[in-house]
N, CA, C and O atoms as a Tripos MOL2 file, in Angstrom:
@<TRIPOS>MOLECULE
protein
  296   295    74     0     0
PROTEIN
NO_CHARGES

@<TRIPOS>ATOM
      1 N         -16.5800   -1.8750  -17.5080 N.3       1 MET1
      2 CA        -15.4540   -0.3060  -16.8180 C.3       1 MET1
      3 C         -15.1910   -0.9510  -15.5430 C.2       1 MET1
      4 O         -15.8790   -1.7190  -14.8710 O.2       1 MET1
      5 N         -13.8750   -0.3930  -15.3440 N.am      2 ILE2
      6 CA        -13.5410   -0.7560  -13.2890 C.3       2 ILE2
      7 C         -13.8600    0.3920  -13.0400 C.2       2 ILE2
      8 O         -13.6120    1.3980  -13.7050 O.2       2 ILE2
      9 N         -14.5300    0.2850  -11.8910 N.am      3 ASN3
     10 CA        -15.1780    1.1840  -10.8640 C.3       3 ASN3
     11 C         -13.4890    1.7270  -10.1380 C.2       3 ASN3
     12 O         -12.8840    0.9420   -9.4080 O.2       3 ASN3
     13 N         -12.9070    3.1150  -10.4650 N.am      4 PHE4
     14 CA        -12.0760    3.5770   -9.7860 C.3       4 PHE4
     15 C         -12.4930    3.8220   -7.9570 C.2       4 PHE4
     16 O         -11.7050    3.8750   -7.0130 O.2       4 PHE4
     17 N         -13.3570    3.8860   -7.9530 N.am      5 LYS5
     18 CA        -13.5680    4.2590   -6.3970 C.3       5 LYS5
     19 C         -13.6970    2.4270   -5.7540 C.2       5 LYS5
     20 O         -13.5920    2.4680   -4.5280 O.2       5 LYS5
     21 N         -13.7960    1.6470   -6.0200 N.am      6 SER6
     22 CA        -13.8530    0.4150   -5.6550 C.3       6 SER6
     23 C         -12.1070    0.0090   -5.7470 C.2       6 SER6
     24 O         -11.6250   -0.5850   -4.7820 O.2       6 SER6
     25 N         -11.1770    0.3730   -6.9860 N.am      7 VAL7
     26 CA         -9.7690    0.0270   -6.5810 C.3       7 VAL7
     27 C          -9.2840    0.7860   -5.8370 C.2       7 VAL7
     28 O          -8.5750    0.3040   -4.9540 O.2       7 VAL7
     29 N          -9.4640    2.2710   -5.8890 N.am      8 GLN8
     30 CA         -8.6870    3.0640   -4.4750 C.3       8 GLN8
     31 C          -9.0760    2.1640   -3.2110 C.2       8 GLN8
     32 O          -8.1800    1.5710   -2.6100 O.2       8 GLN8
     33 N         -10.6520    2.0430   -2.7340 N.am      9 ASN9
     34 CA        -10.7280    1.3710   -1.6280 C.3       9 ASN9
     35 C          -9.8190    0.1240   -1.3240 C.2       9 ASN9
     36 O          -9.3880    0.0430   -0.1740 O.2       9 ASN9
     37 N          -9.4630   -0.8980   -2.2610 N.am     10 GLN10
     38 CA         -9.3370   -1.8500   -2.0410 C.3      10 GLN10
     39 C          -7.4540   -1.6360   -1.6630 C.2      10 GLN10
     40 O          -6.7160   -2.1040   -0.7960 O.2      10 GLN10
     41 N          -7.2800   -0.8300   -2.6520 N.am     11 LEU11
     42 CA         -5.5900   -0.2320   -2.4930 C.3      11 LEU11
     43 C          -5.4450    0.1340   -0.9710 C.2      11 LEU11
     44 O          -4.6540   -0.3780   -0.1790 O.2      11 LEU11
     45 N          -6.2870    1.0390   -0.7420 N.am     12 GLU12
     46 CA         -6.2690    1.5390    0.9080 C.3      12 GLU12
     47 C          -6.2980    0.7380    1.5630 C.2      12 GLU12
     48 O          -5.5270    0.8830    2.5120 O.2      12 GLU12
     49 N          -7.2310   -0.7570    1.5620 N.am     13 LYS13
     50 CA         -7.4630   -1.8010    2.5950 C.3      13 LYS13
     51 C          -6.4320   -2.0690    2.6590 C.2      13 LYS13
     52 O          -5.9570   -1.8390    3.7720 O.2      13 LYS13
     53 N          -5.3280   -2.7590    1.4950 N.am     14 ASN14
     54 CA         -4.1430   -3.4650    1.3320 C.3      14 ASN14
     55 C          -2.9210   -2.7480    1.6610 C.2      14 ASN14
     56 O          -1.8370   -3.3270    1.6020 O.2      14 ASN14
     57 N          -3.0470   -1.1790    2.1010 N.am     15 PHE15
     58 CA         -2.0430   -0.6870    2.2810 C.3      15 PHE15
     59 C          -2.2600   -0.5730    3.8680 C.2      15 PHE15
     60 O          -1.2760   -0.6300    4.6040 O.2      15 PHE15
     61 N          -3.4780   -0.4220    4.3620 N.am     16 SER16
     62 CA         -3.6390   -0.4610    5.9080 C.3      16 SER16
     63 C          -3.0560   -1.6600    6.3180 C.2      16 SER16
     64 O          -2.0680   -1.5740    7.0480 O.2      16 SER16
     65 N          -3.4840   -2.8000    5.9850 N.am     17 ASN17
     66 CA         -3.6690   -4.2290    5.8800 C.3      17 ASN17
     67 C          -1.6300   -4.2570    6.2300 C.2      17 ASN17
     68 O          -0.9720   -4.4500    7.2520 O.2      17 ASN17
     69 N          -1.3400   -4.0230    5.0970 N.am     18 ALA18
     70 CA          0.6540   -4.0300    5.0390 C.3      18 ALA18
     71 C           1.0360   -3.2800    6.1210 C.2      18 ALA18
     72 O           1.8740   -3.8250    6.8400 O.2      18 ALA18
     73 N           0.5260   -1.7760    6.5670 N.am     19 HIS19
     74 CA          1.1620   -1.3880    7.9270 C.3      19 HIS19
     75 C           0.4430   -1.8380    9.1160 C.2      19 HIS19
     76 O           0.8550   -1.1000   10.0120 O.2      19 HIS19
     77 N          -0.3490   -2.5920    9.5730 N.am     20 GLU20
     78 CA         -0.6540   -3.0580   10.6820 C.3      20 GLU20
     79 C           0.1540   -4.3510   10.6520 C.2      20 GLU20
     80 O           0.7140   -4.5240   11.7350 O.2      20 GLU20
     81 N           0.4380   -5.4770    9.6140 N.am     21 THR21
     82 CA          1.3350   -6.3460    9.6040 C.3      21 THR21
     83 C           3.1260   -6.1170   10.0120 C.2      21 THR21
     84 O           3.8480   -6.9080   10.6190 O.2      21 THR21
     85 N           3.4650   -4.8430    9.4710 N.am     22 ALA22
     86 CA          4.6300   -4.7640    9.7540 C.3      22 ALA22
     87 C           4.5490   -4.1360   11.5450 C.2      22 ALA22
     88 O           5.4260   -4.2350   12.4030 O.2      22 ALA22
     89 N           3.7840   -3.7810   11.6080 N.am     23 ASN23
     90 CA          3.9070   -3.1630   13.2870 C.3      23 ASN23
     91 C           3.8830   -3.9880   14.0730 C.2      23 ASN23
     92 O           4.4070   -4.0540   15.1850 O.2      23 ASN23
     93 N           2.8720   -5.1020   13.1780 N.am     24 ASP24
     94 CA          2.7350   -6.4520   14.4360 C.3      24 ASP24
     95 C           3.9340   -7.4220   14.5620 C.2      24 ASP24
     96 O           4.1550   -8.0950   15.5690 O.2      24 ASP24
     97 N           4.8200   -7.4260   13.2330 N.am     25 ALA25
     98 CA          5.8320   -8.0790   13.1000 C.3      25 ALA25
     99 C           6.9570   -7.1990   13.8910 C.2      25 ALA25
    100 O           7.5030   -7.7750   14.8320 O.2      25 ALA25
    101 N           7.3320   -5.9390   13.6200 N.am     26 ALA26
    102 CA          7.9930   -5.2820   14.5540 C.3      26 ALA26
    103 C           7.9540   -5.5730   15.8080 C.2      26 ALA26
    104 O           9.0010   -5.9940   16.3000 O.2      26 ALA26
    105 N           6.7100   -5.4290   16.7090 N.am     27 LEU27
    106 CA          6.8650   -5.8580   17.9670 C.3      27 LEU27
    107 C           7.3380   -6.9010   18.3750 C.2      27 LEU27
    108 O           8.1050   -7.0320   19.3290 O.2      27 LEU27
    109 N           6.7230   -8.0880   17.3650 N.am     28 ALA28
    110 CA          7.3070   -9.9000   17.6690 C.3      28 ALA28
    111 C           8.9920   -9.6340   17.5010 C.2      28 ALA28
    112 O           9.7060  -10.1490   18.3620 O.2      28 ALA28
    113 N           9.5170   -8.9880   16.6170 N.am     29 ALA29
    114 CA         10.8410   -9.1100   16.4120 C.3      29 ALA29
    115 C          11.5760   -8.3910   17.3590 C.2      29 ALA29
    116 O          12.7350   -8.7320   17.5970 O.2      29 ALA29
    117 N          10.8760   -7.0970   18.1400 N.am     30 ALA30
    118 CA         11.6470   -6.3200   18.9240 C.3      30 ALA30
    119 C          11.6230   -7.1490   20.5560 C.2      30 ALA30
    120 O          12.5690   -7.1490   21.3430 O.2      30 ALA30
    121 N          10.2280   -7.8460   20.7810 N.am     31 GLU31
    122 CA         10.3720   -8.8110   21.7570 C.3      31 GLU31
    123 C          10.9980   -9.9750   22.2550 C.2      31 GLU31
    124 O          11.4290  -10.1690   23.3920 O.2      31 GLU31
    125 N          10.9980  -10.9670   20.9680 N.am     32 SER32
    126 CA         12.0880  -12.0430   21.0270 C.3      32 SER32
    127 C          13.1070  -11.9530   20.5850 C.2      32 SER32
    128 O          13.9940  -12.4420   21.2850 O.2      32 SER32
    129 N          13.5120  -11.3690   19.3640 N.am     33 GLY33
    130 CA         14.7870  -11.3420   18.9000 C.3      33 GLY33
    131 C          15.2550  -12.2530   17.7850 C.2      33 GLY33
    132 O          16.3580  -12.3370   17.2450 O.2      33 GLY33
    133 N          14.0350  -12.9670   17.5670 N.am     34 ASN34
    134 CA         14.1200  -14.6730   16.8460 C.3      34 ASN34
    135 C          14.6430  -14.1700   15.4310 C.2      34 ASN34
    136 O          14.4430  -13.0240   15.0290 O.2      34 ASN34
    137 N          15.2780  -15.0660   14.7730 N.am     35 ILE35
    138 CA         15.4840  -14.8710   13.6070 C.3      35 ILE35
    139 C          14.4600  -14.8860   12.6210 C.2      35 ILE35
    140 O          14.5030  -14.2160   11.5890 O.2      35 ILE35
    141 N          13.5560  -15.6400   12.9390 N.am     36 GLU36
    142 CA         11.9930  -15.9560   12.1180 C.3      36 GLU36
    143 C          11.4510  -14.5690   12.3610 C.2      36 GLU36
    144 O          11.2580  -13.7150   11.4950 O.2      36 GLU36
    145 N          11.2710  -14.4810   13.4220 N.am     37 ASP37
    146 CA         10.5090  -12.6680   13.9700 C.3      37 ASP37
    147 C          11.2200  -11.6970   13.1610 C.2      37 ASP37
    148 O          10.4460  -10.8650   12.6890 O.2      37 ASP37
    149 N          12.5180  -11.5120   12.8210 N.am     38 ILE38
    150 CA         13.2730  -10.6200   12.2230 C.3      38 ILE38
    151 C          13.0010  -10.8040   10.6680 C.2      38 ILE38
    152 O          12.6070   -9.8400   10.0120 O.2      38 ILE38
    153 N          13.1810  -11.8540   10.1720 N.am     39 ARG39
    154 CA         12.8260  -12.2240    8.8770 C.3      39 ARG39
    155 C          11.1340  -11.9190    8.4000 C.2      39 ARG39
    156 O          10.8690  -11.5070    7.2700 O.2      39 ARG39
    157 N          10.1750  -12.1650    9.3400 N.am     40 ALA40
    158 CA          8.8550  -11.5110    8.9710 C.3      40 ALA40
    159 C           8.7640   -9.9920    8.8610 C.2      40 ALA40
    160 O           8.0950   -9.4400    7.9880 O.2      40 ALA40
    161 N           9.4890   -9.3240    9.8160 N.am     41 PHE41
    162 CA          9.3160   -7.9730    9.8430 C.3      41 PHE41
    163 C          10.1180   -7.2840    8.5730 C.2      41 PHE41
    164 O           9.7950   -6.3020    7.9050 O.2      41 PHE41
    165 N          11.2730   -8.1380    8.4740 N.am     42 ALA42
    166 CA         11.6330   -7.7330    7.0760 C.3      42 ALA42
    167 C          10.8160   -7.6640    5.6860 C.2      42 ALA42
    168 O          10.7620   -6.7400    4.8740 O.2      42 ALA42
    169 N           9.9410   -9.4590    5.6580 N.am     43 GLN43
    170 CA          9.0810   -9.5730    4.5710 C.3      43 GLN43
    171 C           7.9410   -8.4210    4.5470 C.2      43 GLN43
    172 O           7.5690   -7.9490    3.4720 O.2      43 GLN43
    173 N           7.3370   -7.9370    5.9480 N.am     44 ALA44
    174 CA          6.3740   -7.2450    6.0370 C.3      44 ALA44
    175 C           6.7310   -5.6290    5.7620 C.2      44 ALA44
    176 O           5.9870   -4.7200    5.3950 O.2      44 ALA44
    177 N           8.1530   -5.6280    6.0830 N.am     45 SER45
    178 CA          8.5950   -3.7400    5.3780 C.3      45 SER45
    179 C           8.8230   -3.9080    3.8800 C.2      45 SER45
    180 O           8.9760   -2.8980    3.1910 O.2      45 SER45
    181 N           8.8540   -5.0250    3.3790 N.am     46 GLN46
    182 CA          8.9340   -5.0820    1.8520 C.3      46 GLN46
    183 C           7.3970   -5.1300    1.2360 C.2      46 GLN46
    184 O           6.9660   -4.7490    0.1480 O.2      46 GLN46
    185 N           6.7170   -5.7810    2.4200 N.am     47 SER47
    186 CA          4.9500   -5.4640    1.6380 C.3      47 SER47
    187 C           4.5360   -3.7930    1.7440 C.2      47 SER47
    188 O           3.8960   -3.2380    0.8520 O.2      47 SER47
    189 N           4.9240   -3.2170    2.7590 N.am     48 VAL48
    190 CA          5.0910   -1.9390    3.2010 C.3      48 VAL48
    191 C           5.0270   -1.0520    1.8900 C.2      48 VAL48
    192 O           4.1000   -0.4800    1.3160 O.2      48 VAL48
    193 N           6.4270   -1.1730    1.6410 N.am     49 ALA49
    194 CA          7.3690   -0.4720    0.2480 C.3      49 ALA49
    195 C           6.3650   -0.8990   -1.0600 C.2      49 ALA49
    196 O           6.2390   -0.0220   -1.9150 O.2      49 ALA49
    197 N           5.8560   -1.8020   -1.2150 N.am     50 THR50
    198 CA          5.1410   -2.0080   -2.4770 C.3      50 THR50
    199 C           4.2810   -1.5600   -2.2880 C.2      50 THR50
    200 O           3.8910   -0.7910   -3.1660 O.2      50 THR50
    201 N           3.4060   -1.7280   -1.0360 N.am     51 ALA51
    202 CA          1.8610   -0.8900   -1.1390 C.3      51 ALA51
    203 C           1.8330    0.4410   -1.3040 C.2      51 ALA51
    204 O           0.8460    1.0310   -1.7430 O.2      51 ALA51
    205 N           3.1970    1.1500   -0.8720 N.am     52 THR52
    206 CA          3.2390    2.4980   -0.8210 C.3      52 THR52
    207 C           3.4670    2.8330   -2.4840 C.2      52 THR52
    208 O           3.0180    3.9060   -2.8860 O.2      52 THR52
    209 N           4.1670    1.9190   -3.4670 N.am     53 VAL53
    210 CA          4.6350    2.1850   -4.3520 C.3      53 VAL53
    211 C           3.0270    2.1790   -5.4850 C.2      53 VAL53
    212 O           2.6940    2.8400   -6.4690 O.2      53 VAL53
    213 N           2.4490    1.1860   -4.7740 N.am     54 VAL54
    214 CA          1.1470    0.7990   -5.8410 C.3      54 VAL54
    215 C           0.0170    1.9630   -5.2820 C.2      54 VAL54
    216 O          -0.8490    2.4520   -6.0070 O.2      54 VAL54
    217 N           0.1690    2.2190   -4.1800 N.am     55 MET55
    218 CA         -0.6870    3.4310   -3.5780 C.3      55 MET55
    219 C          -0.4010    5.0480   -4.3810 C.2      55 MET55
    220 O          -1.2840    5.8500   -4.6880 O.2      55 MET55
    221 N           1.1690    5.2190   -4.6030 N.am     56 GLY56
    222 CA          1.5000    6.1140   -5.4110 C.3      56 GLY56
    223 C           0.7830    6.1340   -6.8280 C.2      56 GLY56
    224 O          -0.0010    7.0030   -7.2090 O.2      56 GLY56
    225 N           1.1480    5.1440   -7.4550 N.am     57 GLU57
    226 CA          0.6420    4.7530   -8.8970 C.3      57 GLU57
    227 C          -0.9580    4.7360   -8.9730 C.2      57 GLU57
    228 O          -1.4570    4.9400  -10.0800 O.2      57 GLU57
    229 N          -1.5460    4.5760   -8.2060 N.am     58 GLY58
    230 CA         -3.0240    4.5930   -7.8160 C.3      58 GLY58
    231 C          -3.2650    6.0050   -8.3840 C.2      58 GLY58
    232 O          -3.8360    6.2380   -9.4490 O.2      58 GLY58
    233 N          -2.6820    7.0490   -7.4110 N.am     59 MET59
    234 CA         -2.9780    8.5990   -7.2660 C.3      59 MET59
    235 C          -2.3890    9.0750   -8.5070 C.2      59 MET59
    236 O          -3.0430    9.9090   -9.1320 O.2      59 MET59
    237 N          -1.5640    8.7940   -8.8530 N.am     60 ARG60
    238 CA         -1.1270    8.9900  -10.3050 C.3      60 ARG60
    239 C          -2.0350    8.7590  -11.5050 C.2      60 ARG60
    240 O          -2.2300    9.6270  -12.3560 O.2      60 ARG60
    241 N          -2.5890    7.5220  -11.5310 N.am     61 ALA61
    242 CA         -3.5240    7.4340  -12.2280 C.3      61 ALA61
    243 C          -4.5620    8.0630  -12.1570 C.2      61 ALA61
    244 O          -4.9290    8.6000  -13.2020 O.2      61 ALA61
    245 N          -5.3430    8.2220  -11.0310 N.am     62 HIS62
    246 CA         -6.4310    9.1940  -11.0440 C.3      62 HIS62
    247 C          -6.2450   10.7780  -11.3310 C.2      62 HIS62
    248 O          -6.9730   11.5480  -11.9580 O.2      62 HIS62
    249 N          -5.2700   10.9540  -10.7950 N.am     63 HIS63
    250 CA         -4.5960   12.3360  -11.2900 C.3      63 HIS63
    251 C          -4.6150   12.4460  -12.8810 C.2      63 HIS63
    252 O          -5.3240   13.2050  -13.5430 O.2      63 HIS63
    253 N          -3.7490   11.5880  -13.3180 N.am     64 GLY64
    254 CA         -4.1230   11.3510  -15.0530 C.3      64 GLY64
    255 C          -5.3160   11.2430  -15.4580 C.2      64 GLY64
    256 O          -5.4000   11.6970  -16.5990 O.2      64 GLY64
    257 N          -6.3170   10.8460  -15.0560 N.am     65 MET65
    258 CA         -7.7060   10.6830  -15.3860 C.3      65 MET65
    259 C          -8.5040   11.7370  -15.2910 C.2      65 MET65
    260 O          -9.2090   12.0880  -16.2370 O.2      65 MET65
    261 N          -8.4760   12.5020  -13.8720 N.am     66 THR66
    262 CA         -8.6680   13.6560  -14.0330 C.3      66 THR66
    263 C          -8.4580   14.9660  -14.8310 C.2      66 THR66
    264 O          -9.2630   15.8490  -15.1260 O.2      66 THR66
    265 N          -7.0680   14.8210  -15.1080 N.am     67 LYS67
    266 CA         -6.4750   15.9910  -15.8990 C.3      67 LYS67
    267 C          -6.7930   15.5150  -17.5300 C.2      67 LYS67
    268 O          -6.6960   16.2350  -18.5230 O.2      67 LYS67
    269 N          -7.1230   14.3540  -17.4870 N.am     68 ALA68
    270 CA         -7.6660   14.2800  -19.1970 C.3      68 ALA68
    271 C          -9.0620   14.6570  -19.1290 C.2      68 ALA68
    272 O          -9.3890   15.2420  -20.1620 O.2      68 ALA68
    273 N         -10.1330   14.5240  -18.1800 N.am     69 ILE69
    274 CA        -11.1330   14.8460  -18.4920 C.3      69 ILE69
    275 C         -11.3950   16.6930  -18.4380 C.2      69 ILE69
    276 O         -12.2060   17.3400  -19.1010 O.2      69 ILE69
    277 N         -10.5490   17.1210  -17.5630 N.am     70 ILE70
    278 CA        -10.5100   18.7380  -17.6930 C.3      70 ILE70
    279 C         -10.1840   18.8190  -19.1010 C.2      70 ILE70
    280 O         -11.0670   19.1620  -19.8880 O.2      70 ILE70
    281 N          -8.6250   18.4500  -19.6470 N.am     71 ASP71
    282 CA         -8.1950   19.0970  -20.9760 C.3      71 ASP71
    283 C          -9.4990   18.7980  -21.7280 C.2      71 ASP71
    284 O          -9.9130   19.6790  -22.4820 O.2      71 ASP71
    285 N         -10.3160   17.4570  -21.5890 N.am     72 GLY72
    286 CA        -10.9220   17.1840  -23.0240 C.3      72 GLY72
    287 C         -12.3030   18.2260  -22.7600 C.2      72 GLY72
    288 O         -13.1830   18.2180  -23.6210 O.2      72 GLY72
    289 N         -12.4350   19.0110  -21.6860 N.am     73 ILE73
    290 CA        -13.7160   19.5940  -21.7850 C.3      73 ILE73
    291 C         -13.2760   21.1620  -22.2520 C.2      73 ILE73
    292 O         -13.9280   21.9310  -22.9570 O.2      73 ILE73
    293 N         -12.0610   21.3630  -21.6750 N.am     74 GLN74
    294 CA        -11.5810   22.5970  -22.3730 C.3      74 GLN74
    295 C         -11.5010   22.7240  -23.7770 C.2      74 GLN74
    296 O         -11.0950   23.7720  -24.2800 O.2      74 GLN74
@<TRIPOS>BOND
     1     1     2 1
     2     2     3 1
     3     3     4 2
     4     3     5 am
     5     5     6 1
     6     6     7 1
     7     7     8 2
     8     7     9 am
     9     9    10 1
    10    10    11 1
    11    11    12 2
    12    11    13 am
    13    13    14 1
    14    14    15 1
    15    15    16 2
    16    15    17 am
    17    17    18 1
    18    18    19 1
    19    19    20 2
    20    19    21 am
    21    21    22 1
    22    22    23 1
    23    23    24 2
    24    23    25 am
    25    25    26 1
    26    26    27 1
    27    27    28 2
    28    27    29 am
    29    29    30 1
    30    30    31 1
    31    31    32 2
    32    31    33 am
    33    33    34 1
    34    34    35 1
    35    35    36 2
    36    35    37 am
    37    37    38 1
    38    38    39 1
    39    39    40 2
    40    39    41 am
    41    41    42 1
    42    42    43 1
    43    43    44 2
    44    43    45 am
    45    45    46 1
    46    46    47 1
    47    47    48 2
    48    47    49 am
    49    49    50 1
    50    50    51 1
    51    51    52 2
    52    51    53 am
    53    53    54 1
    54    54    55 1
    55    55    56 2
    56    55    57 am
    57    57    58 1
    58    58    59 1
    59    59    60 2
    60    59    61 am
    61    61    62 1
    62    62    63 1
    63    63    64 2
    64    63    65 am
    65    65    66 1
    66    66    67 1
    67    67    68 2
    68    67    69 am
    69    69    70 1
    70    70    71 1
    71    71    72 2
    72    71    73 am
    73    73    74 1
    74    74    75 1
    75    75    76 2
    76    75    77 am
    77    77    78 1
    78    78    79 1
    79    79    80 2
    80    79    81 am
    81    81    82 1
    82    82    83 1
    83    83    84 2
    84    83    85 am
    85    85    86 1
    86    86    87 1
    87    87    88 2
    88    87    89 am
    89    89    90 1
    90    90    91 1
    91    91    92 2
    92    91    93 am
    93    93    94 1
    94    94    95 1
    95    95    96 2
    96    95    97 am
    97    97    98 1
    98    98    99 1
    99    99   100 2
   100    99   101 am
   101   101   102 1
   102   102   103 1
   103   103   104 2
   104   103   105 am
   105   105   106 1
   106   106   107 1
   107   107   108 2
   108   107   109 am
   109   109   110 1
   110   110   111 1
   111   111   112 2
   112   111   113 am
   113   113   114 1
   114   114   115 1
   115   115   116 2
   116   115   117 am
   117   117   118 1
   118   118   119 1
   119   119   120 2
   120   119   121 am
   121   121   122 1
   122   122   123 1
   123   123   124 2
   124   123   125 am
   125   125   126 1
   126   126   127 1
   127   127   128 2
   128   127   129 am
   129   129   130 1
   130   130   131 1
   131   131   132 2
   132   131   133 am
   133   133   134 1
   134   134   135 1
   135   135   136 2
   136   135   137 am
   137   137   138 1
   138   138   139 1
   139   139   140 2
   140   139   141 am
   141   141   142 1
   142   142   143 1
   143   143   144 2
   144   143   145 am
   145   145   146 1
   146   146   147 1
   147   147   148 2
   148   147   149 am
   149   149   150 1
   150   150   151 1
   151   151   152 2
   152   151   153 am
   153   153   154 1
   154   154   155 1
   155   155   156 2
   156   155   157 am
   157   157   158 1
   158   158   159 1
   159   159   160 2
   160   159   161 am
   161   161   162 1
   162   162   163 1
   163   163   164 2
   164   163   165 am
   165   165   166 1
   166   166   167 1
   167   167   168 2
   168   167   169 am
   169   169   170 1
   170   170   171 1
   171   171   172 2
   172   171   173 am
   173   173   174 1
   174   174   175 1
   175   175   176 2
   176   175   177 am
   177   177   178 1
   178   178   179 1
   179   179   180 2
   180   179   181 am
   181   181   182 1
   182   182   183 1
   183   183   184 2
   184   183   185 am
   185   185   186 1
   186   186   187 1
   187   187   188 2
   188   187   189 am
   189   189   190 1
   190   190   191 1
   191   191   192 2
   192   191   193 am
   193   193   194 1
   194   194   195 1
   195   195   196 2
   196   195   197 am
   197   197   198 1
   198   198   199 1
   199   199   200 2
   200   199   201 am
   201   201   202 1
   202   202   203 1
   203   203   204 2
   204   203   205 am
   205   205   206 1
   206   206   207 1
   207   207   208 2
   208   207   209 am
   209   209   210 1
   210   210   211 1
   211   211   212 2
   212   211   213 am
   213   213   214 1
   214   214   215 1
   215   215   216 2
   216   215   217 am
   217   217   218 1
   218   218   219 1
   219   219   220 2
   220   219   221 am
   221   221   222 1
   222   222   223 1
   223   223   224 2
   224   223   225 am
   225   225   226 1
   226   226   227 1
   227   227   228 2
   228   227   229 am
   229   229   230 1
   230   230   231 1
   231   231   232 2
   232   231   233 am
   233   233   234 1
   234   234   235 1
   235   235   236 2
   236   235   237 am
   237   237   238 1
   238   238   239 1
   239   239   240 2
   240   239   241 am
   241   241   242 1
   242   242   243 1
   243   243   244 2
   244   243   245 am
   245   245   246 1
   246   246   247 1
   247   247   248 2
   248   247   249 am
   249   249   250 1
   250   250   251 1
   251   251   252 2
   252   251   253 am
   253   253   254 1
   254   254   255 1
   255   255   256 2
   256   255   257 am
   257   257   258 1
   258   258   259 1
   259   259   260 2
   260   259   261 am
   261   261   262 1
   262   262   263 1
   263   263   264 2
   264   263   265 am
   265   265   266 1
   266   266   267 1
   267   267   268 2
   268   267   269 am
   269   269   270 1
   270   270   271 1
   271   271   272 2
   272   271   273 am
   273   273   274 1
   274   274   275 1
   275   275   276 2
   276   275   277 am
   277   277   278 1
   278   278   279 1
   279   279   280 2
   280   279   281 am
   281   281   282 1
   282   282   283 1
   283   283   284 2
   284   283   285 am
   285   285   286 1
   286   286   287 1
   287   287   288 2
   288   287   289 am
   289   289   290 1
   290   290   291 1
   291   291   292 2
   292   291   293 am
   293   293   294 1
   294   294   295 1
   295   295   296 2
@<TRIPOS>SUBSTRUCTURE
     1 MET1         2 RESIDUE 1 A MET
     2 ILE2         6 RESIDUE 1 A ILE
     3 ASN3        10 RESIDUE 1 A ASN
     4 PHE4        14 RESIDUE 1 A PHE
     5 LYS5        18 RESIDUE 1 A LYS
     6 SER6        22 RESIDUE 1 A SER
     7 VAL7        26 RESIDUE 1 A VAL
     8 GLN8        30 RESIDUE 1 A GLN
     9 ASN9        34 RESIDUE 1 A ASN
    10 GLN10       38 RESIDUE 1 A GLN
    11 LEU11       42 RESIDUE 1 A LEU
    12 GLU12       46 RESIDUE 1 A GLU
    13 LYS13       50 RESIDUE 1 A LYS
    14 ASN14       54 RESIDUE 1 A ASN
    15 PHE15       58 RESIDUE 1 A PHE
    16 SER16       62 RESIDUE 1 A SER
    17 ASN17       66 RESIDUE 1 A ASN
    18 ALA18       70 RESIDUE 1 A ALA
    19 HIS19       74 RESIDUE 1 A HIS
    20 GLU20       78 RESIDUE 1 A GLU
    21 THR21       82 RESIDUE 1 A THR
    22 ALA22       86 RESIDUE 1 A ALA
    23 ASN23       90 RESIDUE 1 A ASN
    24 ASP24       94 RESIDUE 1 A ASP
    25 ALA25       98 RESIDUE 1 A ALA
    26 ALA26      102 RESIDUE 1 A ALA
    27 LEU27      106 RESIDUE 1 A LEU
    28 ALA28      110 RESIDUE 1 A ALA
    29 ALA29      114 RESIDUE 1 A ALA
    30 ALA30      118 RESIDUE 1 A ALA
    31 GLU31      122 RESIDUE 1 A GLU
    32 SER32      126 RESIDUE 1 A SER
    33 GLY33      130 RESIDUE 1 A GLY
    34 ASN34      134 RESIDUE 1 A ASN
    35 ILE35      138 RESIDUE 1 A ILE
    36 GLU36      142 RESIDUE 1 A GLU
    37 ASP37      146 RESIDUE 1 A ASP
    38 ILE38      150 RESIDUE 1 A ILE
    39 ARG39      154 RESIDUE 1 A ARG
    40 ALA40      158 RESIDUE 1 A ALA
    41 PHE41      162 RESIDUE 1 A PHE
    42 ALA42      166 RESIDUE 1 A ALA
    43 GLN43      170 RESIDUE 1 A GLN
    44 ALA44      174 RESIDUE 1 A ALA
    45 SER45      178 RESIDUE 1 A SER
    46 GLN46      182 RESIDUE 1 A GLN
    47 SER47      186 RESIDUE 1 A SER
    48 VAL48      190 RESIDUE 1 A VAL
    49 ALA49      194 RESIDUE 1 A ALA
    50 THR50      198 RESIDUE 1 A THR
    51 ALA51      202 RESIDUE 1 A ALA
    52 THR52      206 RESIDUE 1 A THR
    53 VAL53      210 RESIDUE 1 A VAL
    54 VAL54      214 RESIDUE 1 A VAL
    55 MET55      218 RESIDUE 1 A MET
    56 GLY56      222 RESIDUE 1 A GLY
    57 GLU57      226 RESIDUE 1 A GLU
    58 GLY58      230 RESIDUE 1 A GLY
    59 MET59      234 RESIDUE 1 A MET
    60 ARG60      238 RESIDUE 1 A ARG
    61 ALA61      242 RESIDUE 1 A ALA
    62 HIS62      246 RESIDUE 1 A HIS
    63 HIS63      250 RESIDUE 1 A HIS
    64 GLY64      254 RESIDUE 1 A GLY
    65 MET65      258 RESIDUE 1 A MET
    66 THR66      262 RESIDUE 1 A THR
    67 LYS67      266 RESIDUE 1 A LYS
    68 ALA68      270 RESIDUE 1 A ALA
    69 ILE69      274 RESIDUE 1 A ILE
    70 ILE70      278 RESIDUE 1 A ILE
    71 ASP71      282 RESIDUE 1 A ASP
    72 GLY72      286 RESIDUE 1 A GLY
    73 ILE73      290 RESIDUE 1 A ILE
    74 GLN74      294 RESIDUE 1 A GLN
């Protein structure tokens, strides 16, 4: 069985890494204005969006499991 806490920790780590990468890419794109830096920022922004959706789904799954347990007890 999968330990939900370890999955949640991994999702949070990926979310933080995506934000750090996007921040670094934004600074690089702002300083240089180079097209490669702008593309890197766009890709990092997409990674942040994906990480945000995955975090939301993780929270939804956690809520669903908690609700199922509570409903099972009642």
